[in-house]
C-alpha positions in Angstrom: 54.6 -12.5 39.1 55.0 -9.0 40.0 58.5 -7.8 41.7 58.2 -7.5 45.5 59.9 -4.5 47.1 61.7 -5.9 50.1 64.0 -4.4 52.7 67.5 -5.3 52.0 69.8 -6.5 54.4 71.6 -2.9 55.2 75.0 -4.2 57.0 76.8 -0.9 56.7 74.2 0.7 59.1 75.7 -1.4 61.9 78.7 0.7 61.6 76.7 3.7 63.3 75.5 1.5 66.2 76.8 1.4 69.5 78.4 -1.8 71.0 75.3 -2.3 73.3 73.1 -2.0 70.2 75.0 -4.5 68.4 75.0 -6.7 71.4 71.2 -6.5 71.5 71.0 -7.5 67.7 73.2 -10.3 68.3 71.2 -11.6 71.4 67.9 -11.1 69.4 69.3 -13.0 66.5 70.1 -15.9 68.7 66.8 -16.0 70.4 65.1 -16.0 67.0 67.0 -18.9 65.8 66.2 -20.8 69.0 62.4 -19.9 68.7 62.4 -20.8 65.3 63.9 -24.4 65.9 61.5 -24.8 69.0 58.7 -23.9 66.6 59.7 -26.2 64.0 60.3 -29.0 66.6 56.6 -28.8 67.6 56.7 -26.2 70.5 53.7 -23.9 69.5 53.0 -22.0 72.9 51.4 -18.6 72.8 54.8 -17.2 74.6 57.0 -18.9 72.2 55.0 -17.6 69.1 54.9 -13.9 70.7 58.5 -14.1 71.2 59.1 -15.1 67.5 57.1 -12.3 66.4 58.9 -9.5 68.5 62.3 -10.8 67.6 61.4 -10.7 63.7 60.2 -7.0 64.1 63.2 -6.1 66.1 65.5 -7.6 63.4 63.5 -6.1 60.5 63.8 -2.8 62.2 67.5 -2.8 61.7 67.4 -3.8 58.1 67.9 -7.6 58.5 64.7 -8.8 57.0 66.1 -11.0 54.1 68.7 -12.7 56.5 65.6 -13.5 58.6 63.9 -15.2 55.6 67.0 -17.1 54.8 67.8 -18.3 58.2 64.1 -19.3 58.4 63.9 -21.2 55.1 67.4 -23.0 56.0 65.7 -24.3 59.3 62.9 -25.4 57.4 64.9 -27.2 54.9 67.0 -29.0 57.6 63.8 -29.7 59.6 62.1 -31.2 56.5 65.2 -33.3 55.7 65.6 -34.9 59.0 62.0 -35.3 60.2 60.1 -35.6 56.8 62.3 -36.9 53.9 64.5 -39.2 55.6 61.5 -41.2 57.1 59.6 -40.7 54.0 62.0 -42.8 51.8 62.6 -45.2 54.8 59.1 -46.5 54.2 60.3 -47.9 50.9 63.4 -49.4 51.7 61.9 -53.0 51.2 60.9 -52.1 47.7 64.2 -50.4 46.6 65.8 -53.9 45.3 62.7 -54.7 43.6 62.1 -58.0 45.1 58.8 -57.2 47.0 57.6 -54.7 44.2 55.7 -57.4 42.2 54.3 -59.1 45.2 50.6 -58.3 45.2 50.6 -59.3 49.0 53.4 -56.8 49.8 51.0 -54.2 51.3 52.4 -51.5 49.0 49.2 -49.5 49.0 49.2 -49.2 52.6 52.8 -48.1 52.8 52.3 -45.4 50.2 49.3 -44.1 52.0 51.3 -44.0 55.5 54.3 -42.4 54.0 52.3 -39.9 52.4 50.3 -39.0 55.2 53.3 -38.4 57.6 55.2 -36.3 55.2 51.9 -34.3 54.7 51.6 -33.9 58.3 55.1 -32.6 58.4 54.5 -30.3 55.4 51.6 -28.9 57.0 53.1 -28.0 60.3 56.0 -26.2 58.6 53.1 -24.4 56.2 51.6 -23.1 59.5 55.2 -22.0 60.8 55.7 -20.4 57.6 52.5 -18.6 57.6 53.4 -17.4 61.2 56.5 -15.8 59.6 54.3 -14.2 56.7 52.1 -12.7 59.4 55.0 -11.2 61.5 56.4 -9.6 58.5 53.0 -8.3 57.2 52.5 -6.8 60.7 55.8 -5.0 60.6 55.4 -3.6 56.9 54.5 0.1 57.0 51.2 1.3 55.9 51.1 1.8 51.9 48.3 2.5 49.5 48.5 -1.1 48.1 49.3 -2.8 51.3 46.9 -5.7 50.7 48.0 -6.2 47.0 51.6 -6.2 48.3 50.8 -8.7 51.0 49.2 -11.3 49.1 51.9 -11.2 46.5 54.5 -11.7 49.1 52.6 -14.5 50.6 52.3 -16.3 47.3 56.1 -15.6 46.7 57.1 -17.5 50.1 54.8 -20.3 49.8 56.2 -20.8 46.2 59.7 -20.5 47.4 58.6 -23.1 50.2 57.1 -25.6 47.5 60.1 -25.6 45.5 62.4 -26.1 48.6 60.0 -29.2 49.4 60.5 -30.5 45.8 64.2 -30.0 45.7 64.8 -31.7 48.9 62.9 -34.8 47.8 64.1 -34.7 44.2 67.8 -34.5 45.5 67.5 -37.9 47.5 64.8 -40.1 45.6 65.5 -43.5 45.2 66.0 -44.9 41.8 62.9 -47.5 42.2 60.3 -44.9 43.2 59.0 -44.2 39.5 58.2 -48.2 39.5 56.9 -48.2 42.7 54.3 -45.5 41.4 53.6 -47.3 38.3 52.7 -50.6 40.5 50.7 -48.7 42.7 48.7 -47.1 39.8 48.5 -50.5 37.9 46.8 -52.3 40.9 44.5 -49.5 41.8 43.3 -49.0 38.2 43.0 -52.8 38.0 40.7 -53.1 40.8 38.8 -50.1 39.5 38.7 -51.8 36.2 37.0 -54.7 37.7 34.4 -52.6 39.5 33.6 -50.5 36.5 33.8 -53.5 33.9 30.9 -55.2 35.3 28.9 -51.9 34.6 30.4 -52.0 31.0 29.1 -55.6 30.3 25.8 -54.8 31.9 25.6 -52.0 29.3 26.6 -54.0 26.4 24.0 -56.9 27.7 21.2 -54.2 27.9 22.0 -52.8 24.3 21.4 -56.4 22.9 18.5 -57.1 24.7 17.0 -53.7 24.6 13.6 -54.6 23.0 13.4 -57.6 25.7 13.6 -55.2 28.6 11.3 -52.9 27.3 8.6 -55.5 27.2 9.6 -56.4 30.6 9.1 -53.0 32.1 5.8 -53.0 32.1 5.6 -56.4 34.1 8.7 -55.3 36.6 7.7 -54.2 40.1 8.8 -51.5 42.1 10.9 -53.9 44.5 12.9 -54.8 41.6 13.6 -51.4 40.6 14.5 -50.5 44.4 17.1 -53.4 44.1 18.8 -52.2 41.1 18.9 -48.8 42.3 20.4 -49.9 45.5 23.0 -51.9 43.7 24.0 -49.2 41.3 24.4 -46.7 44.4 26.4 -49.5 46.1 28.6 -49.9 43.1 29.0 -46.2 42.4 29.9 -45.8 46.2 32.7 -48.1 45.8 33.9 -46.4 42.6 33.9 -43.1 44.4 35.8 -44.1 47.6 38.3 -45.8 45.2 38.7 -42.8 42.9 39.0 -40.5 46.0 41.8 -42.5 47.4 43.6 -42.2 44.2 42.9 -38.8 43.6 44.1 -38.0 47.5 47.5 -39.9 46.6 47.7 -37.8 43.0 46.9 -34.7 45.2 49.8 -35.6 47.7 52.2 -36.4 45.1 51.7 -33.1 43.2 51.9 -31.1 46.3 55.5 -32.6 46.7 56.5 -31.6 43.4 55.9 -35.1 41.6 53.4 -34.0 39.3 55.1 -35.0 36.1 56.2 -38.3 37.7 52.8 -39.0 38.9 51.1 -38.2 35.5 53.6 -40.4 33.9 52.9 -43.4 36.4 48.8 -43.3 36.3 49.1 -42.6 32.3 51.4 -45.5 31.7 49.1 -47.8 34.0 46.0 -46.6 32.0 47.6 -47.3 28.7 48.9 -50.7 29.9 45.3 -51.6 31.0 44.0 -50.3 27.6 46.2 -52.5 25.7 45.5 -55.5 27.8 41.8 -54.9 27.3 42.1 -54.6 23.5 44.3 -57.7 23.3 41.6 -59.5 25.2 38.7 -58.3 23.3 40.5 -58.9 20.0 41.9 -62.3 20.2 42.0 -64.6 17.4 38.3 -64.4 16.6 38.0 -62.4 13.4 34.2 -62.9 12.7 33.1 -60.4 14.9 33.9 -56.4 15.4 35.5 -55.4 18.5 35.9 -51.8 18.0 32.7 -50.7 19.4 33.3 -52.7 22.3 36.7 -51.2 22.9 35.2 -47.9 22.5 32.6 -48.5 25.0 35.1 -50.0 27.6 37.1 -46.8 27.2 34.1 -44.6 28.1 33.1 -46.8 31.1 36.3 -47.5 32.7 39.5 -45.2 32.1 37.3 -42.3 30.8 35.1 -42.2 33.9 38.2 -42.6 36.1 39.8 -39.6 34.4 36.6 -37.5 34.7 36.4 -38.2 38.2 40.0 -37.8 39.2 40.5 -34.4 37.1 37.2 -33.2 38.8 38.6 -34.2 42.4 41.6 -32.5 41.5 40.0 -29.4 40.4 40.7 -29.5 36.6 37.3 -27.7 35.5 36.1 -25.6 32.7 36.9 -22.0 32.8 34.3 -20.2 30.7 36.5 -17.4 29.9 39.2 -19.8 28.8 39.9 -20.5 25.0 39.0 -24.1 25.2 35.8 -23.3 26.6 33.0 -24.9 24.5 35.6 -27.1 22.6 34.3 -30.6 22.1 36.3 -33.7 20.8 35.5 -34.8 17.3 35.4 -38.0 18.6 32.6 -37.4 21.1 29.4 -37.3 19.6 27.5 -37.0 22.7 29.7 -35.7 25.3 27.1 -35.0 28.0 26.3 -38.6 28.1 30.2 -39.4 28.8 30.5 -36.7 31.5 27.5 -36.8 33.6 26.8 -33.5 35.0 29.3 -31.6 32.8 27.8 -29.7 29.7 31.2 -29.2 28.3 34.4 -31.1 29.0 37.5 -29.6 29.9 40.4 -29.3 27.7 42.5 -31.8 29.6 39.9 -34.2 29.2 39.4 -34.0 25.5 43.1 -34.5 25.3 43.0 -37.7 27.3 40.1 -38.8 25.1 42.2 -38.0 21.9 45.3 -39.8 23.5 43.0 -42.9 24.6 41.5 -43.5 21.4 44.4 -43.0 19.3 46.2 -45.6 21.4 43.4 -48.1 21.3 43.1 -47.4 17.5 46.8 -47.9 17.1 47.2 -51.0 19.2 44.0 -52.9 17.6 45.7 -51.9 14.2 49.1 -53.4 15.1 47.5 -56.6 16.5 45.2 -57.1 13.2 48.2 -56.3 10.8 50.3 -58.8 12.6 47.5 -61.4 12.1 46.5 -60.1 8.5 47.9 -63.1 6.7 45.5 -65.4 8.8 42.7 -63.0 8.5 42.7 -63.0 4.8 42.9 -66.7 4.9 39.6 -66.7 6.7 38.2 -64.2 4.2 35.1 -63.4 3.8 34.3 -64.7 7.0 36.9 -62.2 8.7 35.1 -59.2 7.2 34.5 -57.7 10.6 38.1 -57.6 11.4 38.9 -56.1 8.1 36.5 -53.3 8.6 37.9 -53.0 12.2 41.2 -52.5 10.6 40.0 -50.0 7.8 38.6 -47.9 10.3 41.9 -48.0 12.6 44.0 -47.0 9.6 41.7 -44.4 8.5 42.2 -43.0 12.2 46.1 -43.3 12.4 46.9 -43.0 8.5 49.6 -45.8 9.1 49.1 -47.8 6.0 52.8 -48.2 5.1 53.0 -50.2 8.3 50.7 -52.5 6.7 52.4 -52.9 3.6 55.8 -53.7 5.1 54.5 -56.2 7.6 52.3 -57.9 4.8 54.8 -58.2 2.4 57.1 -59.9 5.1 54.5 -62.4 6.0 53.8 -63.1 2.3 57.6 -63.9 1.6 58.1 -66.0 4.7 54.5 -67.8 4.6 53.1 -67.8 1.0 55.8 -67.4 -1.6 57.6 -70.5 -0.7 58.4 -73.7 -3.0 56.2 -75.6 -0.7 53.1 -73.7 -1.5 51.0 -74.8 -4.6 50.1 -72.5 -7.1 46.3 -72.8 -6.3 46.8 -71.9 -2.8 48.8 -68.7 -3.7 46.5 -67.6 -6.3 43.4 -68.1 -3.8 45.3 -66.2 -1.5 46.0 -63.4 -4.0 42.2 -63.3 -4.8 41.4 -63.0 -1.2 44.0 -60.5 -0.5 42.5 -58.3 -3.5 39.1 -58.6 -2.2 40.2 -57.9 1.4 42.3 -55.1 0.8 39.6 -53.6 -1.4 37.8 -52.8 1.6 40.6 -51.1 3.2 41.8 -49.3 0.2 39.2 -49.0 -2.4 41.4 -47.1 -4.9 44.0 -50.0 -5.0 47.0 -47.7 -4.1 48.5 -49.7 -1.4 47.1 -52.9 -3.1 49.6 -52.4 -6.0 52.6 -52.6 -3.5 51.5 -55.7 -1.7 50.5 -57.6 -4.5 53.6 -56.8 -6.8 55.7 -59.6 -4.8 52.8 -62.3 -5.3 52.8 -61.3 -9.4 56.5 -61.3 -9.5 56.6 -64.7 -8.0 53.7 -66.2 -9.9 55.2 -65.1 -13.3 58.1 -67.7 -12.5 55.4 -70.7 -12.2 54.8 -72.9 -15.3 51.5 -73.6 -14.3 50.0 -70.3 -13.3 48.0 -69.7 -16.5 46.5 -73.4 -16.1 45.4 -72.5 -12.7 43.9 -69.0 -13.5 41.8 -70.7 -16.3 40.6 -73.3 -14.1 39.6 -70.9 -11.6 37.7 -68.7 -14.2 36.0 -71.8 -15.4 35.0 -74.2 -12.3 36.1 -71.4 -9.6 37.9 -74.0 -7.5 41.2 -73.6 -9.4 41.6 -77.4 -8.9 41.6 -76.8 -5.0 38.3 -78.8 -4.2 39.2 -78.8 -0.6 39.2 -74.8 -0.2 35.5 -74.6 -0.2 35.5 -70.8 -0.1 32.9 -69.3 -2.4 34.9 -65.9 -2.0 37.7 -67.3 -4.1 35.6 -67.9 -7.4 36.7 -65.8 -10.3 33.2 -66.6 -11.6 31.8 -64.3 -9.0 33.9 -61.3 -10.3 32.9 -62.2 -14.0 29.2 -61.9 -12.9 29.9 -58.9 -10.7 31.6 -57.3 -13.9 28.5 -57.8 -16.0 26.2 -56.4 -13.3 28.5 -53.1 -13.0 28.6 -53.0 -17.0 24.6 -52.8 -17.0 24.8 -50.1 -14.1 27.1 -48.1 -16.1 25.3 -48.3 -19.3 22.1 -47.1 -17.4 24.0 -44.5 -15.7 26.1 -42.9 -18.8 23.8 -40.1 -19.1 23.7 -39.1 -15.5 27.3 -39.4 -15.2 27.9 -36.8 -17.7 25.5 -34.2 -16.0 27.1 -31.0 -15.3 26.0 -31.1 -11.4 27.2 -34.3 -10.9 30.7 -33.5 -12.4 30.7 -30.5 -10.2 30.0 -32.7 -7.1 32.8 -35.1 -8.1 35.2 -32.1 -8.7 34.3 -31.0 -5.2 35.1 -34.3 -3.5 38.5 -34.7 -5.3 41.5 -35.5 -3.1 45.0 -35.7 -4.2 46.4 -39.2 -4.3 48.5 -40.2 -1.3 52.3 -40.0 -1.6 52.8 -43.7 -1.7 50.6 -43.8 -5.0 52.5 -45.1 -8.2 52.6 -41.8 -10.6 52.5 -43.9 -13.8 49.0 -45.0 -12.6 45.6 -43.2 -13.2 44.3 -40.9 -10.4 42.7 -42.3 -7.4 39.1 -40.9 -8.4 39.5 -42.9 -11.7 41.2 -46.1 -10.5 39.1 -49.1 -9.8 40.3 -52.4 -8.2 39.5 -54.9 -10.5 39.9 -58.4 -9.6 40.1 -60.0 -12.7 42.0 -57.4 -14.2 45.0 -57.7 -11.6 44.8 -61.7 -12.2 45.4 -61.3 -15.7 47.9 -58.7 -14.9 49.9 -61.4 -13.5 50.5 -63.0 -17.0 50.7 -59.8 -18.9 48.9 -60.7 -21.9 45.1 -61.7 -22.2 46.2 -63.5 -25.4 48.0 -66.4 -23.3 45.1 -66.6 -20.9 42.7 -67.2 -24.1 44.8 -69.8 -25.5 44.9 -71.8 -22.5 41.0 -71.6 -21.7 40.5 -72.5 -25.5 42.7 -75.7 -24.8 41.0 -76.4 -21.6 37.4 -75.8 -23.1 38.3 -78.2 -25.9 39.4 -80.7 -23.5 36.2 -80.4 -21.6 33.9 -80.5 -24.4 35.5 -83.5 -26.1 35.2 -85.6 -23.0 31.6 -84.5 -22.4 29.1 -87.8 -22.8 26.2 -85.5 -23.7 25.4 -81.9 -25.2 25.0 -80.2 -22.2 27.0 -77.0 -22.4 24.8 -74.3 -20.5 27.5 -73.5 -17.8 30.4 -73.2 -20.7 28.0 -70.9 -22.8 27.3 -68.7 -19.6 31.2 -68.5 -18.6 32.0 -67.7 -22.3 29.5 -64.7 -22.3 31.0 -63.3 -19.2 34.8 -63.6 -20.7 33.6 -61.9 -23.7 32.5 -58.9 -21.5 36.1 -58.9 -20.1 38.1 -60.1 -23.1 36.2 -58.8 -25.9 34.3 -60.8 -28.5 37.0 -61.0 -31.1 39.3 -62.9 -28.7 36.7 -65.4 -28.0 35.5 -65.9 -31.3 37.2 -69.2 -31.7 35.7 -70.6 -28.3 32.4 -69.6 -29.6 32.7 -71.6 -32.8 33.6 -74.7 -30.5 30.6 -74.2 -28.5 28.6 -73.8 -31.7 30.0 -77.1 -32.9 28.4 -78.8 -30.1 25.2 -77.3 -30.6 25.2 -78.3 -34.3 26.3 -81.7 -33.2 23.4 -82.2 -31.2 21.2 -81.1 -34.0 22.8 -83.3 -36.4 22.8 -86.1 -34.2 19.2 -86.0 -33.7 18.6 -85.6 -37.3 20.6 -88.8 -38.1 18.8 -90.8 -35.6 15.5 -89.9 -37.1 16.4 -91.6 -40.3 16.9 -95.0 -38.5 14.6 -98.0 -39.1 12.0 -99.0 -36.5 13.0 -101.7 -34.1 10.3 -103.9 -35.5 12.0 -103.5 -38.9 15.3 -104.4 -37.6 14.7 -107.9 -36.8 16.0 -109.9 -34.2 18.9 -110.8 -35.9 20.7 -107.7 -35.1 20.3 -107.5 -31.4 23.6 -108.5 -30.6 25.4 -105.8 -32.8 25.6 -102.1 -31.7 22.9 -99.6 -32.7 23.3 -95.9 -33.9 21.1 -95.1 -31.1 24.1 -95.9 -28.9 26.3 -93.5 -30.8 26.5 -89.7 -30.3 29.1 -87.8 -32.3 30.8 -84.5 -31.6 31.6 -83.0 -35.0 34.0 -79.9 -34.8 35.4 -77.4 -37.3 38.9 -78.5 -37.1 40.4 -75.2 -38.2 39.0 -73.3 -35.1 40.0 -75.9 -32.5 43.4 -76.4 -31.1 45.5 -79.0 -32.6 44.0 -82.6 -31.5 46.4 -85.5 -30.8 45.5 -88.1 -33.4 46.7 -91.5 -32.0 46.2 -94.7 -33.9 43.9 -97.4 -32.2 42.2 -100.5 -33.5 38.4 -100.5 -32.7 36.3 -103.8 -32.9 34.8 -104.6 -36.3 31.4 -103.9 -35.0 32.3 -100.4 -33.7 34.0 -99.7 -37.0 30.8 -100.6 -39.0 28.7 -98.4 -36.5 30.9 -95.4 -37.6 31.1 -96.0 -41.2 27.2 -96.4 -41.0 27.0 -93.0 -39.1 29.4 -91.3 -41.4 27.4 -92.8 -44.5 24.4 -91.1 -43.1 26.0 -87.8 -42.2 27.1 -87.6 -45.9 23.6 -88.1 -46.9 22.4 -85.0 -44.9 25.3 -82.8 -45.2 26.2 -83.5 -48.8 29.2 -82.8 -49.9 30.6 -82.9 -46.1 32.3 -85.9 -44.8 33.3 -86.9 -41.5 36.9 -87.8 -40.4 36.9 -90.0 -37.2 39.5 -89.1 -34.6 39.0 -92.9 -33.0 41.3 -92.1 -30.0 38.9 -89.3 -28.5 35.4 -89.5 -26.8 33.8 -91.5 -24.0 32.8 -95.1 -24.2 30.0 -96.5 -21.7 30.6 -99.8 -20.8 28.5 -102.4 -19.1 30.4 -105.6 -18.0 28.7 -108.8 -17.0 30.0 -110.8 -14.3 28.8 -114.0 -12.7 26.7 -112.2 -9.9 26.9 -108.6 -11.1 27.0 -105.9 -13.6 29.6 -103.2 -13.6 29.5 -99.9 -15.8 32.4 -97.8 -16.9 32.9 -94.8 -18.7 36.3 -94.8 -20.2 38.5 -94.0 -23.4 38.3 -95.7 -26.8 41.6 -97.2 -26.1 40.4 -98.7 -22.8 37.3 -100.1 -24.2 38.9 -101.4 -27.1 41.4 -103.4 -24.8 38.8 -104.9 -22.7 36.4 -105.8 -25.6 39.4 -108.1 -27.2 38.9 -110.3 -24.0 35.1 -111.1 -25.2 36.3 -113.8 -27.6 39.5 -114.5 -25.9 40.2 -114.6 -22.2 44.0 -114.8 -22.2 46.5 -112.4 -24.3 50.2 -111.6 -24.2 51.1 -108.2 -24.2 52.6 -108.5 -27.8 49.6 -110.0 -29.2 47.3 -107.6 -27.4 49.1 -104.5 -28.6 49.2 -105.8 -32.1 45.4 -106.4 -32.1 44.6 -103.0 -30.4 47.1 -101.3 -32.9 49.2 -99.3 -30.0 53.0 -99.6 -28.9 53.7 -102.1 -26.1 54.8 -99.4 -23.5 51.4 -97.7 -24.1 49.3 -100.8 -23.7 51.3 -101.5 -20.4 50.6 -98.2 -19.0 47.0 -98.0 -19.9 46.0 -101.7 -19.1 46.7 -100.9 -15.6 43.4 -99.4 -15.2 41.5 -102.8 -15.5 44.1 -104.5 -13.4 43.4 -102.1 -10.5 39.7 -102.7 -11.0 40.2 -106.4 -10.8 38.8 -107.0 -14.0 42.1 -108.4 -15.5 44.9 -110.1 -14.0 48.6 -110.0 -14.9 51.1 -112.8 -15.0 54.7 -113.2 -16.1 55.3 -114.9 -19.5 58.1 -117.1 -20.9 59.9 -113.9 -22.2 60.5 -111.3 -19.4 59.5 -108.4 -21.7 56.1 -110.3 -22.7 53.3 -110.3 -19.9 50.2 -112.4 -19.7 46.7 -110.7 -19.1 43.8 -112.8 -18.1 40.1 -112.0 -17.6 39.0 -112.5 -14.3 35.5 -114.1 -14.3 34.8 -113.3 -10.5 35.9 -109.8 -10.3 36.8 -108.4 -6.7 33.9 -106.3 -5.6 35.9 -104.0 -3.3 38.3 -103.1 -6.2 35.4 -102.5 -8.5 33.8 -100.4 -5.9 30.6 -102.6 -5.9 28.7 -105.0 -4.0 26.4 -106.8 -6.5 25.1 -103.7 -7.9 26.6 -101.2 -10.7 28.9 -98.8 -10.7 29.9 -95.9 -12.8 33.7 -94.9 -13.1 34.7 -92.0 -14.9 38.2 -91.7 -16.7 38.3 -88.5 -18.5 42.1 -88.3 -19.2 43.3 -88.3 -15.8 46.6 -89.1 -16.9 48.8 -86.6 -18.8 49.0 -89.1 -21.6 45.3 -89.2 -22.0 45.0 -85.6 -23.0 43.1 -85.4 -26.2 44.8 -82.1 -27.2 48.1 -80.7 -27.1 48.9 -78.7 -24.2 49.7 -74.8 -24.8 53.3 -75.4 -24.0 53.5 -78.0 -26.7 51.8 -75.7 -29.1 54.2 -73.1 -28.2 57.1 -75.2 -28.5 55.7 -76.3 -32.0 55.2 -72.9 -33.3 58.8 -71.6 -31.8 60.4 -74.4 -33.5 59.9 -72.4 -36.7 62.2 -69.7 -35.5 65.0 -72.0 -34.2 67.1 -71.8 -37.7 66.7 -68.0 -37.7 67.9 -67.8 -33.9 70.8 -70.2 -34.6 71.6 -68.1 -37.8 71.6 -64.8 -35.8 73.9 -66.1 -33.5 76.4 -67.5 -36.1 76.5 -64.1 -37.6 76.8 -61.9 -34.3 78.3 -64.4 -32.0 76.5 -63.5 -29.0 73.0 -61.7 -28.3 71.0 -60.8 -25.4 67.4 -61.9 -24.9 66.0 -58.4 -25.6 68.0 -58.1 -28.8 67.0 -61.5 -29.9 63.5 -60.7 -29.1 63.5 -57.2 -31.1 65.4 -59.0 -34.2 62.5 -61.5 -34.4 59.9 -58.7 -34.2 61.5 -56.9 -36.6 62.4 -59.2 -39.4 59.9 -62.0 -38.9 56.6 -60.3 -40.3 56.0 -63.0 -43.0 53.3 -65.5 -42.1 53.7 -67.0 -39.5 54.8 -63.4 -37.9 56.5 -63.5 -34.8 54.1 -62.5 -32.0 55.6 -64.2 -28.7 56.3 -62.6 -25.7 59.5 -61.9 -24.1 58.8 -64.8 -21.5 57.7 -67.3 -24.1 61.0 -66.7 -26.1 63.0 -66.9 -22.9 61.5 -70.4 -22.0 62.0 -71.6 -25.5 65.7 -70.5 -25.5 66.0 -72.3 -22.1 64.9 -75.5 -23.8 67.5 -75.0 -26.4 70.2 -74.4 -23.6 69.0 -77.9 -22.0 69.3 -79.7 -25.4 72.9 -78.1 -25.6 72.3 -76.1 -28.6 73.0 -72.9 -27.0 75.0 -71.8 -24.1 73.9 -69.0 -21.6 77.0 -66.8 -20.5 76.6 -63.7 -18.4 73.1 -63.1 -20.0 74.3 -63.5 -23.4 73.5 -66.6 -25.5 76.0 -68.3 -27.9 76.0 -71.3 -29.9 77.2 -74.6 -28.1 80.9 -75.5 -29.4 
């Protein structure tokens, strides 16, 4: 503000005055003070005003202008403090201790209105008195060339000084609870306004959902209905306008008293609190629908309309000459619809919009991050919630918050001993698919997935569960019922993507496309692992990340080979279409050379089907066989699986004595095979395969599909209905402990009964003529029970662990010799030494984890000791 030239107080001039003149000045000063007090106390008679003006002129003529102003402002301050401030704060005495502040029926709004009205009245009276002084000073000033400009500047100066005085007096005595009182007032007013405006917001949502229906009804709606709607809308607008006007009046009064910052903080806090409650209410725990659009619409309909009306009431309008003229919010694509009657929103309104939407995005983001574990459990049904979270993170850029929170939830809720490996894998697959939406480049997925991968590497059944997920999609967890967890789905997607890449190879190498890709290039985020490829080249591969848990595809292929062999050997037919499809998909991902043995195994099934068909074609016709052979088995009942043993995993060969008729049947089949496939011969694995039996009881027939050993056990009871365990074990050709374990199947079905014999170690098994229908699962009909090696002891093949142990046993003597020579060695040194010197057949090709597992077995056998990470011989 331009400096004002004011007459200084020239007290030195008093020395040249006579005593009468000095007496006259003192009398005028006393009268000036008394008339000032009279005017400030409400005496505004014309005579008093005239006397006041004359005294001001007289004192100014003697150079006492500054003393006049100081004395007048001192009187204003005292009067304002006694008549205004003390009474103003007295209205809030009941709320100072906070006991009535939260009471809705406390009448806080009325108390605030009354207090502000009284204080405003005192302030207006004092402003009129101040203007009287201003006019007196202006009339005394001598005429100058720029008298009007000087008078205006002096008026602004004195009014600003008074405003500062008012604010200082109020702030000096403000109660500690007054900010909380303002917060509570704006909270209640905005909740009331939200209730009124929220109805219109819900109607707008409903109108959008039923827009087509409303358009159809337009042609049938009458004028009366439109009049009712318009009247209802006018009434609602009137209520909103009155409420906003009341709020605006309070804000305006508080601003005039110097509470501008405190007032803005109060209603801003109320708005954000209301917005937070609304976001939480809309978000809830339902993740199957998007809520971001509803939140934006509510912001537009409620807090934004309030702020627009409030700022308009307070005079915050656009100045065409201001730098912000024409500036539009990047989030407001249609600002004219947001602010009716305003072509361009003010800069303050734009800032409010950015603040509100950022707060809404951040609040929804925090809610979704806190529940991200549950959201991923429900994926893909929770895809809308994931999409909302993606938009929020794109807006706020707080991806690190997601990483930290989700890793903490994983360690607390998933990576525990009580969680099965299947559940962890299913959650990991869902996590990859869900975060692939949020982070297509996989930057943050790497950080989130590392704790899961590290934990799964320590579980022994991880490989087996992964292979099961690859083959049947359920991972052994039939109850999951989540199609999104199937890795077969990812194999199919890889095949489709491969086809697209093949078709677009020429297009991708086009120079124009390369230039467009270069223009869209962006650097990796700072959180990206520098050892990984660039974000533009990185692709989130679900199957690749799952295989990455193991570290080597060879282990996965070996486990799949064992599982495939187990499944093929337990098939009762030659239907392998699904296995062929899975193998073809795996070949795309792992390469044909890795899956060659598996392909030969499937070809063995195809060749077996053809060979079996050719053998049966050479059988004599039923009329030539004669009635005498009716009771014997026919080759029609036999379907052999002929395998190339060199390409299959090691097969467990357990001795078992089959009934003579079955042995005859197998010999006959082998003879016919030799005739067709000369010079090849069959070597039967009698413990493998599936036998379909039909057991005849008095009133029913029951069908079973069991292993050859179980079939051999029950067939021994055809000629003899009572057996001791020793005799039966000898007849079947298995040890007694194995017999006692396997025969429990027939006992559980109610076919056999067990009783104690004369010897405590020898049990007696008897055939039950009338089998219990409840235990066999039938009621006079037939039943087909499948037993495909449910017990671990029924496995047809050696497990991968057993095969690994057998292969590693070759290196046991070499390891013991190294430790004898060197004394102690670390795991890494043992591994590197084996790789260096064990190059002859079989060469050492095991991983560090496999070696560590084998050494742990030697430690448990007390052949080695582990001391401070060093392996030594057990003494």
